[in-house]
N, C-alpha and C positions, 0 to 999 in steps of 0.2 A: 253423518251429518251432511246435508246439501249445502252448496254455496249460497243459496238464498237464505237458509237457516242461518249460516254464518253471518251473513250481511245484516240480518235482522237483530243478532244480539246486542250490538252496540247500541241501536236505537231502543231496544228494550230496557238495558241498562240505563240510558239517559233518561228515559221516561220514569223509571223507578226512583232515580235520584231525585228528579224533580219533585215527584209525589212526597218523598221522605223530606225535602226541604220545605215543602208546603205545610207539612204537619209540624214541623219544628218551628216555623215561623210564627212569631207571636201574632195575636189577633189586632193588636194595635202597636205597630213599631215605635219604639221609644223615641220621641222628638228630642231636638236639641233643648226645648224648653218646656216645663211642665204645663205652661199655660197654652202650648200648641196641643195638648191632648184633647180628645173628644170631650165635649161639655159633660156627658153622663159618666165618663170614666174619671174624669177630674173632680167630679161633685163627690162620687162615691169615695175616692180616696181622702178628700177631706173629711167627710163624715167618719170614715174608718178612724183616722188619726185623732179627731176630736173625741170620739168614744174611747180610744186607747189612752189618751192624755187624762181624761176625766178619771178613768180607772186607776192609772198611775199616781195622780194627785190624792186620790182618796187613800191608797195604800200608803203614801208616804206620811199622811198625816196620822195614820192608824199605827203604823210600824216604827217610825222614828221617835226616840225618846229625847226630850230636852235634857240637856246636861250629860248626856252620853254620846248622842248621834249629832246634835248641833246645840248651839246656846247663843247667848246675847250678853252685852256689857253695857254699862252706864257709859253714855258718851257726852252728856250735857256738862258744861263747864261751871265753875263757882258763880260766875256772873249771870248764868241763866237758871240754875236750880239752887233752891234754898237748902235742900238736902245736901248737896254737894259743897256749899259753902260752909257747911258744918262738919264736914268730913263723913257724912252719912249717904253718900250717893247710892250705896247698895240698898238702902231703904225707900228710895225715890218710888213713889206710886205712879208718876206721870209717864205713862208708855211712850209718849214722844221723846223723852229723854234716854231711851234705850236703843241699842243698835237693833237692826233687823236680824233674824236668824242667820247663824254662821255655820256652816256645814263642817263637821269634823271627819277625821279619817274613818271612824267606825260607820257613820252614816253613808259616806262613799262606798265603803265595802258592801254594805247591805244593799244600796241600790244596784251595785253591779251585779250581786249575787242574784238578786230578784230577776234582774233582766237577762241573766244567763250569758253574760259576756265576760271575757277574760282581760286582764290588765297586763301590758307589756311596756318595757322600757327601753327602746332600741339604742338610746345613746349611753346607757349605763356601761356597756362593755367599753366604751372609749376611756371611760374614767378608770375602769379596772386596769386596763393596759398602761395608761398613764401612770398609775400609781406603782405598778410593778416595775416600771422602768425609771422610777425615781424622780418624776417630774414633779416641780414645786406647784401644787394646785391651789389656788387661792379662792377660785370661785366654781360653783357647780350650777350648771343648767342642764336639767333632764327633761326628756319629752316623754309623755305617757301616751301609749295607744291603747284605745279600748276596742277589742276585736270580737265580733260575733262568732257563732259556732263554725261558719265557713272560713274563718281567718280574715275576713275584710274588716278594715278600720272603719268604726262608725263614729269615732270622736276621738279627738286628741287634745292634750293639755300641756302646759309647760310649768315647771316649778324651778326656781333659783335660789341659791344660798351662798353666802360668803362663809368661809372656813372662821373668820374672826367672829362670827355670831356664835360658833359652837368651840371657842377655845382651841382653835386648830385642830379638831377631831374631824377628820374626813369621813369616818363612818357615820357620825352623827349627821354631819353636813349633808351626806348622800340620803340618809333617811328621811331627813327633813324636806329635802327638794322632792323626793319621790312621794310623799304625802301631798305636798302643794300641787304637784303635777296630777296626781290622781284625781284629787278633788277638783281641779280646774277641769279635767276631762270628764269627770262624772256629771258635773254641772252642765257642761255643753251637751253632752249625750242625752240627757233626760230633759233638757230645756228647763232646767230649774232656776236659773239665774234670776228669775221673777221672784222666786221664794226664798233662796239662800244667797249669802254672799260667800267670800272665801273663808278659810279656816279661822277661827278667832285668834289663834296664835300669829296670825299676819297683822293683827289689829295693834296698834302701839297702845302701851300701858297695860294695867292689870287691876288688881284689887283697889277700889276707892280711887281710880284714876279719873281726876276731874277734867281732864283736857282730852280725852280718849277720842281719836279721830281715826276714821277707816283709812286703810292704806290704798295703794293704787287700784286694787281690785275692786273698790266701790261698795256701795251697798244698793242693792236692787230691791224695788218694792215688793213685799210678800204678797200672797194671795189675800190673805186676811188683814195684813198689816199688824205692825207691833200694837196699835191701838187697841186692837181686841184682845191682846194678850195679857197685859199689865204686867206688873213687876215679877220678877222671878220667885217661884215658890220654893219652899224647903225641900232639900233632897229627900228622895225615897228611902226606905229601909234598903231595897235592893241595890241603890247605888251606894249607900254606906258600906254594905258588905263587899261589893265589887272593889270600892277603894281600900279596905282592909286587906283583901286577897291581893291587890296589886302591891300595896306596901310590903307584904310578906315576899311575894315574887322578886321585887326589886331589891329587898334586903335594906329598906330604909327604916329608921327609927321613928316610932309613932311620936315619940315626944318631941323629936326634932321638927316633925311636919306641924304638929299642934302649936309648938312655939311660934313658928313662921306664920301660921294662921292667925295668931292672937296679935302679931306685930303688924302683919299685913292689913287686918281689918280694925285695927285699933281698939282691939279687946272684944269686939263683937262676937267672934267666933272662938270659943274655948274647946269646943268638942266637934267631932265631924258631924254630929247631929244637928249641930247649930247652923250649917252651911245652907247657903241659897243654891240653886241650880247653876247660876253664874259663877259662885264661888268655886263650885266643884268642877265646872268645865276649865277654868283656868288652872286651879291647882293640878288637874289631870295632865295639862300640858307642861307643868313644872316638874313632875316626878322624873322623867326621864333625863332632864337637865341635871337635876340632883344627883341621879346614878352616875352620870359622868363624872361629876365632881368630887366624888368620894374616893378617898385613898385607895390604892390597890392593896 
């Protein structure tokens, strides 16, 4: 190889590297702000996201089941609702007296699964280590990260719980904090705060609660609003079967559950088939608590 050829090699390599960089460089370098994108690129992005969001909302309405994936409670007090004044808030037909839909853990799991993302709790390990070292834990605050297939964090949420809420049971408190954090992250990821609020278990009160108020998570306006939904309907046969199966799984006595239903609803519900979807949603959240309270 001649000296001239040797001198030409670095120049050729530099030229090849420059061509490779030119191919790899994006057609439109990412600006500091989306508003600095070329107008046609920005407009196309907005149109694509609008179409995708419409598809997501259509799926949410079709796939999520009231009483299983989300639910509502009666929130009007005795001074505003004649039904509540008679202890019959559960029969109130005024949609304005009911909360907006509240997302449950099964609904958050369905949304995450449909979007192909995974759920992670990066701060959970800290509590595991603290418990192993005998640290006296009184409060639990967990962060949930939702990651895409490439491992990038696309949304996060926070859930908090005090052990006193769960009779000092750290395992239960961690699970409840995980659930709240996951729901929070799912709402942020999919932009569903306009449709759902936090889990109904984060709302104060329960069956026949005449002063039920939303917690700090607040209630966001739904797409169609509670006005179009009316009072809760009776549970479906599928929901009744699911409840029976869960009672078997948790080892809870049916008569004990029915007795509690009769007391909590002032005799309105004597059998599982008599429950409304709101009754069902609140009972579903009580089952795990009862399991923890059972003697070993």
